[in-house]
N, C-alpha and C positions, 0 to 999 in steps of 0.2 A: 769770735773773728780772728781769723789766722793772722799771726805775727810774722814779719820779715825780720830776721837778725839783720841789723846794720853794722854792728863791730862793738869790740871791747878793747880795753887797755889792760885787760889782765891776761896773764900768760897761763896762769893755773887753773882755770875754770871758775875763779872766784868773780864776784860781783867787781865793778860796774860793767852795766852794758847797755845798748840801745837798740830799741826794736822799732819797726813802723807798723801800725796796726793797717792791714792791707785794705780794709774797705773803705777807710776814712782818711789815710794819709798821716793820721796824728801819731806823735812819737811817745812810745812808753819807755820809761827810764827805770833801771834796776840799779839800786845802790844801798848803801849803808843806812838804815833808818835814822834820822835825826832824834836824839834823846836829850841832848844839852837844853835844860830848862831855860837859860838864858837866851837862846836862841830861839826856842819855842815861843818864848814870851814877846818877841819881836815880830812874829809873823802876823800877817794881817788877813782879817775876812775869813778865818778859818772854818771850814765845814766839818761837821762830824764824820762825815764819810773820808775826809782827806788824811793823807799821811804825807811825808816828807822825807826825802833821801838826798844824800851827798853824793856827787860825782865830780872826779877831777875835770878841770876846765879842758885838758887834753881830749878826753872822750868826745866832747861836744865840737871841738873844732876840727877834729879828725873825722868825724862819722855823722854829725847832725846835718842834714840838707841844708843847702844854703839858699835854696830857691823854693817856690811855691810847688806843691805837689802837681806833677804833670797828668794829662788825661791819658787814659788807654786808648789805643788805637788798633785796627785790624792789622794782623801780623803782615797782610799784603802790602800794607803802607810802607813796610821797611824792607820788601824783598828786593829792592834795587842795591841794597847794601852788599849783598852777595856777589854781586858782579862789580860794583864801584869801589869797593875797598883797594887800598894801595899796597898793603903787607900782609896783614895777619887779620884771620877770622878765628876768634876762639871761643868756645863754646863750654859752660858747666852744665851738666845734666844731673839732677839730683833725685828726680821722683822714681819711685818703684815701679811705675808703669805708666804709658800714655794711651789715652782714648783713641788716638789716631793709628797707632801700631795693631791695637785690637780690632779695628774697624777695616783694616786693610785686606786686601786678598792674600798678601803674602803672610799674614799670620795664619790664615786657614792653611796654606801651603805647609807652612813650618809645623803647625800642630799635626800634619798629616804625614810628617818625616821627611819632607823635602830639603835637600841641600840648598841653602840660601845662597852659597858662595858661586852657585852657577846661574844666579838670576841674571836677566838681560841688563844692558845700561838703562838708566832712567835719567830725568832731567837734571836730578841733584848731582848724580855722579858725573854727568858729561860735563857740568858747569865747574864741578871740583877739578876735572881733569884739564879743563881749559884755563883755570885760574892758576892751577899749580904749574902747568906748562910756561906760564908766563912769569914764573918766579915767586908767585905769592904763596902763603901757606894757609891751610885749612887744619886746625887743631882742635881737640875735644877730649875733655875728661869726663867719665862717667863714674858716678857713685854706684856702689854695689853693697847688697846687704849678703851677708853670709849665714845661711844658705840663699843663694839667688832667688829674687822674686821670679814669676812666669815671665812678666815683662822684661825683666833683666836677662834672663836667659834667650829671650828672643832677640834682644838688642846685640848681645854677644855673638849670636848666629848670624844675625844679618849685617853686623857691621863690617864683615871683612870684604864685602864688595867695595863699601866706601874706602876702605884701606887700599884697595887695589887701584882706586881711582886717583889716589894720591892724598886722601886724608889721615893725618895721624891720629888715631884714636888711642886713648889710654885708659886705665881703670884704677880707681882707688876706691877702697873699702870705706863703708861709712863710719866704721869705727875710728879710722885714721882720720877721716874728715872730722869728725867730731873732736878729735885731739887737738888738731889744727885750729878749731874753731871756724871752719869753713860755713859760709852760709847755706840754708837749705832750700835755696831758690835758683830756678834756671836763669842764664842769661847768655846773650852773644856779646862779646867784646871786639869791635873793629877798630883796627889800627891803634890801639891802646888809648882811643880818644872817645868812641861812641860806645854807649851801653845800650843793649836792647834787653830788658828784663820781661820775662815771661809772667802772665797771670793766669792760674788754672783754677777750675772748680773742683769740687770735692771728688768728681769722678774722673778726674786727669784730663779733662777736656781744655784745650786752650781758648780763653775767653779773649785774648789780646796781648799786646804788648807795651810796655812803657818805655819811651826813648830818652835818652838824658846824655847830655855833653856836660854835666856840672863837674868840675874838676875834683870836688871831694869823692863824688860817687864813682868817677872813673878811676881815680886813685886807688880806692877801696877796692874796686875789682880786678885792678892789676895787681895788688897785693894777693888776691885769693887766687889769680892765675899762677903766680909765681910759686906760691906754696902748693898748690894742687899739683902743678906740673913737675916740681920736684920730687914727689912723693908717690906719683902714679906710676904705674908699669905699662908697657904697651900690652894692647889688647891680646894679641898673640901668645905673649908670655902668660898673661893670666889665665887665658883658656886652658894653657897646658896644665897650671895648677889645678884647676876644676875637674879636668879629666883625670888627673892622677889620683886625686881625692875621691872619686866615685867609683 
């Protein structure tokens, strides 16, 4: 069952850490195992399969969800946020490929050698252009592996049409993201108050999204955004690096 990284209070990759079990919403806690005999003696109803760890209270207050797990909804139910947001729409993109890309006609054109920067406007780009013209911001950070996966090569090639429409797309290596302890799940963050987290299956197909305005979850997403944005580089700059190394 896949885990979703929630957060850690460790700066050096050491425990403690919290995760969410994606399929159940249960919380998995990573910490130092309790070995003090006096503490173990006070525990109640201990099963043979159970173990116990110690974590700082700060970890729980910062990252443990304060509300019940929310139901997944179709992506179409949150589509209005892309026009109704007031200031910023920010995306973290973490996967090595997306089923929607591989199934699109644009993928076949790219595989055939087409220049995707010459693609005609589409609904997404027209909306970006409209929102940016009104003073709003569309921003995105994409995690990439080195070397790039095929899916990441496609996104790098196709993304410049979005940039031309007004979207600010930046790139961050997965190695750097892991150093920064960034999560490995995709989300949109609207106006620093509404979080939309994607749920994928093992084939990179979007199953739905989970909508949250929980202050702790939104604050954690804002921290991720600030760290990722600070260390990411513009897509055009990263593309030059890739070309110069091949």
